[in-house]
VEXVO-140978 format. One record per residue (C-alpha): residue in three letters; x, y, z. Coordinates in Angstrom, 2 decimals. Layout:
// VEXVO-140978
+------+---------+---------+---------+
: resn :    east :   north :      up :
+------+---------+---------+---------+
:  ALA :       X :       Y :       Z :
...
+------+---------+---------+---------+
This chain:
// VEXVO-140978
+------+---------+---------+---------+
: resn :    east :   north :      up :
+------+---------+---------+---------+
:  UNK : -115.30 :  111.22 :   -0.66 :
:  UNK : -115.80 :  107.54 :   -0.67 :
:  UNK : -115.70 :  106.82 :    3.06 :
:  UNK : -118.12 :  109.62 :    3.87 :
:  UNK : -120.51 :  108.43 :    1.18 :
:  UNK : -120.50 :  104.96 :    2.66 :
:  UNK : -121.23 :  106.14 :    6.22 :
:  UNK : -123.54 :  109.07 :    5.52 :
:  UNK : -125.05 :  108.21 :    2.15 :
:  UNK : -127.07 :  110.66 :    0.16 :
:  UNK : -127.96 :  112.75 :    3.24 :
:  UNK : -124.58 :  114.44 :    3.23 :
:  UNK : -124.92 :  115.32 :   -0.46 :
:  UNK : -128.46 :  116.62 :   -0.03 :
:  UNK : -127.48 :  118.80 :    2.93 :
:  UNK : -124.58 :  120.24 :    0.97 :
:  UNK : -126.84 :  120.98 :   -1.99 :
:  UNK : -129.43 :  122.50 :    0.33 :
:  UNK : -126.84 :  124.81 :    1.88 :
:  UNK : -125.63 :  125.97 :   -1.53 :
:  UNK : -129.15 :  126.51 :   -2.85 :
:  UNK : -130.16 :  128.37 :    0.31 :
:  UNK : -127.25 :  130.74 :   -0.20 :
:  UNK : -128.28 :  131.33 :   -3.81 :
:  UNK : -131.85 :  132.09 :   -2.77 :
:  UNK : -130.65 :  134.48 :   -0.05 :
:  UNK : -128.40 :  136.29 :   -2.55 :
:  UNK : -131.29 :  136.60 :   -5.00 :
:  UNK : -133.60 :  138.04 :   -2.35 :
:  UNK : -131.00 :  140.55 :   -1.18 :
:  UNK : -130.32 :  141.63 :   -4.77 :
:  UNK : -134.03 :  142.15 :   -5.43 :
:  UNK : -134.34 :  144.22 :   -2.26 :
:  UNK : -131.37 :  146.37 :   -3.25 :
:  UNK : -132.76 :  146.87 :   -6.77 :
:  UNK : -136.15 :  147.85 :   -5.35 :
:  UNK : -134.52 :  150.34 :   -2.96 :
:  UNK : -132.46 :  151.90 :   -5.75 :
:  UNK : -135.51 :  152.15 :   -8.01 :
:  UNK : -137.53 :  153.82 :   -5.24 :
:  UNK : -134.70 :  156.27 :   -4.56 :
:  UNK : -134.39 :  157.16 :   -8.25 :
:  UNK : -138.14 :  157.64 :   -8.58 :
:  UNK : -138.16 :  159.86 :   -5.49 :
:  UNK : -135.30 :  161.96 :   -6.88 :
:  UNK : -137.05 :  162.23 :  -10.25 :
:  UNK : -140.21 :  163.32 :   -8.45 :
:  UNK : -138.26 :  165.98 :   -6.55 :
:  UNK : -136.94 :  167.32 :   -9.86 :
:  UNK : -140.45 :  167.60 :  -11.26 :
:  UNK : -141.66 :  169.38 :   -8.12 :
:  UNK : -138.70 :  171.77 :   -8.20 :
:  UNK : -139.31 :  172.58 :  -11.88 :
:  UNK : -142.98 :  173.35 :  -11.20 :
:  UNK : -142.28 :  175.60 :   -8.21 :
:  UNK : -139.07 :  177.19 :   -9.56 :
+------+---------+---------+---------+
């Protein structure tokens, strides 16, 4: 609170905000990677089904 604000000023607030925002960006990047991996897996499985239907 008040005593920290007086001794550290806006730097403390900015660092806290930076840490939170960095975490949000990391989460977003990891989610995008997971979505991309799932999409690729589904497309590969769909492709296998098409190949199996053609050869079966």
